N, C-alpha and C positions, 0 to 999 in steps of 0.2 A: 465551557470552557473559554477560559480568558484566553487572550492573541498575544502575546509578548513580539511587537517587531523590532528587527536586524536589521540592519541594512550590509553594503556588504564593501570591501575593503577590495578595487583592481587592480592587484598586482600583476595582474599578464598586460597593465598596459590598459587606456580607456577612450574613446569614441565615442562614435557616436550609431558606427556602426558595428553590428557580428561580424567578424571575419575579415573585416578589410586595415589597412593599416591607415585609410585615408582619415587626413584631420585627428586622427588618435592622437591622444597623449603616453609620451614615455613611462614609465615608470619609474619613479623617482622619490625620494621619503621623505621631501617637502610637501609634494604634490597629496600623496596617500593622506599626511599628516593632515594636511584642511580637510579630505575628507572622512577622515574619523573624526574631528573635532565639528564640523558639520554638523554630521549625525548625532553627535552627541549633543549640540545644544537645539537639533531640532526635537530630541526628547524618543532616537529610539534607545533602546534598552542594550546594544553592542553593537558590533559588527561580524562580520560571517567571511573567516581568512580559506580562500581557493586551497585545491592543493595541487600537485601537482608537475611534469615535468614541464609545462608548458605555463608553470607559476613559478616567484618568488619564493624562498623556503622558506613557509607560514611559523615554524620553530623560531624561525629569529625572526621574521617579521614581526610575529605578538609581542616578541621581549626584545621591540626597539626604540622604549622606553631607557634604557640604561646604559645610551648612547653617551658619552660625556658630554657632561653641559656645554664644553667648549669646542667641538666636534662641527665643520662646519655646513652639518647637513640638520644640528638644532636651530638656528639662524634665523628669528622670526619664524618659527614654528612653536605650537600650542604642540604639548605630548598629553596625549590621552595616555589614564591610567588605567595597568593591566589589572584587569580584575582577577580570573581565575585559567589556573593552567589545570589540564582535564588530567584525573590519574583514571588509571586501567581500576576499572565498577564502578565510578565516580554515578550515581546518576540523579538527572534533570528535572523537576519538581515547575509546572507549570498549570496551577490552576490542579486539573484531578489529571492533567497530561507530565505519563512518565515515559522519561527515557532511559534508559540504561547505557552506556557508556563504556566503549572497551579500548587498547591501543593495539590495534593491527598493522605495522609495519610493512611494506613492500610497495606499493604505488608513490608513498613517498616515505620517510621516517620516523617522520607527522601524523601517518593515517588514520581517522579512529574510526570507528563502527558502530554500530548500534543495535541493541533490542529495544522497539519502538509499542507501546502497547497502545495501540489504536481502537479505536472502538467500534464496531455494526448494530446498530440497532440499541439495544437495551445490553447488549452483550462486548465486554473487553478481552482480544486478541492478539497474541502477539506475536510484529512481524518482526524479520530479520536486513538490515542495511550495513550491508559490506559498504567498506568507504571505497571503494575503488576497484573495479575491476581490467583499470589498462595494467599490462605487464611491464613492468622491466624488461632489457634488454639481455639483463647483463648479470649474471650468477652471481657475483658476490656486490655488494655495497659500492655505491657511486655517493658524485657531490649531494646527487638530487633521487637515487632510491635506495630502495633498503635491500636492493636481488631479489633473483629469480628463489631462493632460497628461503632467507625470510622468507620472503612474502606467501609460497607454499605451507609452509610453519603455521604463520597468521590465519590462514583460507583454514587448513583443516582444524584449530584449535577454534574460531569463529563458527566452524560448522560444527563441533559440541558443543559451544553453548549455547546454538539455536539450537539444539536438539533437545537438550537439559531444560531452555526457558520454551520450548513446545511450540518454537514459533509456525507460523499458517500459512506465513507467506513470507516477499520476498518486495524487497524497496531497493529503487539506484536511488544513486546522487544525479546518476543525469537522465532522466525522466525522460530525453526526446529519443533515446535508447535501446529503452527495453520494452519499450509499448505504453509505459505510465499514461501516457497521454487519452491513449485511445480506453486506457481499462478507467477513465476520469469520466471520460466522455460516454461515457458506459453507465456509470451508476449516476449520473445526473439523471438519467427517464428511467434510472433503480426502483421497480416498483415490490414492494413490500412480497415475501417469501423467495425471490430472484437471488440468482448465486450468484456470491459478493467476488467481483475478478477481482482482487488483489488474493482470496483466500487461497491456495491451492493443494494448501494441504501439509502435514510435516515431513509425510515420505516425499511430492515433491519437491518440497525446498532444501529434502535430503541432498538428491540426485541435481539440486543446483549443483551446491558442493563437490557432491562427489565429481562431477563437469569439469569445477571448477578447479580439483586437485589435480585431472588425467590431464588438460590440456595443461596446466603447467611443467608437470610430467614433459611433453614434448620439450614446452620452450628450453625447461633446462636441458633438455637433452639434444637439443637447434642448438641453442651458447654454449653447450661444451662442446660442439663443433666446426670450428672456424669459416667451414667446407662447407656448413648447409647451407643450401636456400632460403634465405633470410623470404618467408613469405607472409609475415607478420598473422595476428591476431586483430 
């Protein structure tokens, strides 16, 4: 398998320590442009853009090269060229690895989910990756999210896509939150014939999205009642 490295655009700010503002750099267009240009010059094939309420809107950031030539933020900044804009159903191939991409607005209007063809031994199995499981706080769209109603529609649609693809497990964009690190550790000592910790089966994968849907129904009921206790998810 060929590995194609990407870098990361720190659209929530940049610094030496995660979760600390000490020594951090603010999110400024000029600095992000420097990072993108440096990644290009160092030979990275692209950059990843984070999504979420704590990050600048990724679909706006990705369109940065449309900024007028005379704009102040363009001064002394060499802007990278935007290569690809993802459309629903696009297929990303890297060597013999295949990822099919879907637009699933909710967490943000630009959230992307994927069916990933993963390899275990000599077999290839599909895994389901939903773009984000952090819920919006409002029923309808805001400047930063697509709202709970759209989010729920995306969850139900992607549950159907995952079922039709025969997905045998779940991936998460935040590996510290769902036990992925522990499963990776388990794979390092994985012996032939041992069960793969990422493969939970189609039924359990479907239940995952059912639970997510019912949690969203509760979140919608809470958002519709301003007097309800905000306990969070």
